N, C-alpha and C positions, 0 to 999 in steps of 0.2 A: 393768330390773334395777338400774340405778344408784339410781333412786328407792326401790326396795324395800330395798336395801342401806342407804341413809341412813336410812330409817324405822326398820329394826332397830337400827342404831347409836344413834339417838336414844332409842329404846325402852330399850335396854340401859342407857344413861347414866341415864335417869330411874329405872330399877329399882334400879341400884346406889346411887342417892342416897336410895332410899326404904327405910326400916327397918320390916320387918314386925313387929308387936308380938306375933304368935302363933308359937310354936314348936310346930308340930302334931304330935300323937302318933298320930293315927288317919288313915285314908285321907280320911274326910269332912272332918276339920279341915284336913288338908293341902290338899285340893281348895278348900276355902273360903278358905284363906289365899292360895293361888295366884290364885284368881279376884279376890280383893280387890286384890292387887298389880297385876293388869292393869287393873282397873277404876279404880284410883287413878292409875296412871301413864300408861295408854294407853286412855282410855274409848272411843275410836273403834275399837278393834281387836276385831274380832268373833271370839269363841271358838266353835268348833264342839263340842269335847269336851275333857275333862280326865280322863285315866285313868292308873292305875299303869303304868309302863314296865317292860320286861324287867329293869331294873336295880333292885334293892332300893333303897328310899329316894328314888327319882326318879320323876317323873310326866311324862307325855307330854301336851303341850297342842297341840291341832290347831286352827289358825286357818282363817278363812273361805276363804282362797285355797289351802288345802292345805299350807301351810307348817307345820313342826313345831318346837316349842321344848321342850326338856327342862328341868325345874325340880325343884330339891331340895325335899324334903318341908317344910322350914321357909320355903320361898318366898323364899330369899335369893340363890340362884345359878341363873342361867339360861344355857342353852347352845342357840342356834339351829342347826339343821342335822339331818342324818339319823344314825340310830344303826345301825351295822352289828354283826353277830355273826359271829365267826370260828368256822366249822364245818369239819369234815374235807373237805367238798366245796367249800369256798370261803367268801367273805364273803356274808352274806345281809343285805339292806337291811331291817331290821325296821320302820323308819319307812314305807317304801313298802308294806310288807304292811298296816299299819294304814290307809293312805290307800286302798288297794285295797278294804278293807271298806266305808269311808265312800262311796267312788265307786260301788260296786256298789249299795249301798242307794239312793243318790240317783237313779241311772239306773233302777233297778227301780221307782221311783215315778212315772216318766213313762209315762203310758198309750200303748200301741202305736197308738192312734188318731191320735196327734199325729205319728207317724212315717211316713216313706215306706219301705215294707218290700218287699224282693225275697225271695220264698219259694222254697225247693226243691220241685219237683213231688212228690217221694216222702217228704216230711217232714223235719223238722229233725234233723240230727245235732249241730249246734253253731250258735250264734248270736253274731254280733258286732254291736256297736252303733258306728256310725261318725259322728263330727262331720265334717260335709262342707261344701264350698263349691263350687258349680257352675262357678265360674270358675277353680279351682285345678287346675293341670296334673296333679298326682299324684293328685287325687281322680278326674280323668277317667280316668287310667290304671287305678286300681283298679276304677272302674265298668266299664271295657272288658273286664274279666275276670269280669263278673257271671254269665254263662252258666256258666263253669267252676266258680265258687264255688257256685252252685246245684246244679250237677251233683254236686259233691262233698258235698252235703247241708248246706252252710252258708247259714244265713239272714242277710241283711244288713239291719239297721235303721238308717236314716239320720235323724240329727238336724241341724238347720241351724246352721251356724257361719260367717257371713260374715267372712272374715279381715280385711277392711277396716273392720269395725265396723258398728254400727247406723246407719240413716239414711244409707247410701250406695247407689250404684247396684247393687252386688252384693246387698246386703240386700234391695232392692226387687225384685231378680230372683228371689231365693230365696223371698220372700213370694209372688210370682206363681206360682212353681213349686209350692209347697205348696197354693196356692189354685185351682190348675187343675182342670179337670173330671176329668182323669185324671193325677194327680201323678206316677205312675210313668212314664207315657209322656213326660210333659213333662220329668221329671228326665233321662231318657236323652237326649232331644233337646237339652236345655240343655248336657250334658256333651259333646255332639258339636258344639257351637257354633251350635245352632239358636236362632232368635229365641224369646223368652219373652213371649207376649202379656200385657199388664198384667191382673192380676186381684187381688182383695182378698177377705179373709174374716177370720174371728177366728183369725188365724194364730199359731203357737207359736214363731216364729223368735227373737223377743226373749228368751223364756224359755229356749230351747235355748242361746242365746248366753251367758246369764248362768250357766247350768248349767255350760257348758263351762269358763268362767273359774273357777267353784268347784271343779271336779274336776281342774284342772290341764292343760287343753288349751292349748297355746301355738302350734299350727299345724294345718294340715289336710292329708291326712285324719289323724284321731286315732282309731285302733281301740281299743275297749274290750271286753274279754273278759267272759265271764259272771261270773268271779270278781273283777272290777274292775281287773285288770291293764290298763294302757294301753300300746299300741304306737304310738308316734309315727311318722307317715309311712307311704308305700306299702309293702305287703308283697305279693309274688307270691302268686297263689291257691294254687299247690301247696305253697309254703313255709308259708303260713298253715294249710293243711289238715293238713300233717304236724305242725304245732304244736299245733293244736286237737284233732285226732282221734288223734294218737299213732301213726299209721302213714303210710308214704310213699303218696301217691296213685298209683292204677294207671292 
């Protein structure tokens, strides 16, 4: 977090020192001017999208790591952080809503053949995608409720996210889990502390890990709902079902 904060401060200093020659009048011109500022002052900062914000005259810039920066249409003033709207029901995080859309699209692009999936016997009523780590205590607690989740009609799709990073013992264990003859059985065994025989294949763990970093995963388990909403940490099965299905489990 300290490194990210320093990077933003450095970026803002460079931007304030940079004079944009263009006072944009249209959305296309504004977006071009904003992109020019970023490319000139911070060429290594990867932009995911630039779109009009809910506030007239301001644009929302989404960076590769999910961070949001708001920029005036003339590309002169920048405000990093989230934008909230005050509504009768309370404050609504408009920035997180935008991130949800991007998150949902990126996860939808991952083929289910790359995932370890636990399906309800009677068909899906809801689906969650979980960034998981076989050595994570709360991931194990969540997986311990798999029968209940499936009974409630919730399909669980696992993506690998070794918390210790790539090229670590946990990463190797997760590769072996995904490459096992029966990944579902091996995953359940691993979360119960069982040994994971070494196995190799064209595994997706590194790409899952990179995806997790892109969509804002900071720990495991990270539960992503179908609309892109992310729920960090363990959520009890019945609580999750009430949230997803809109009714209290029986």
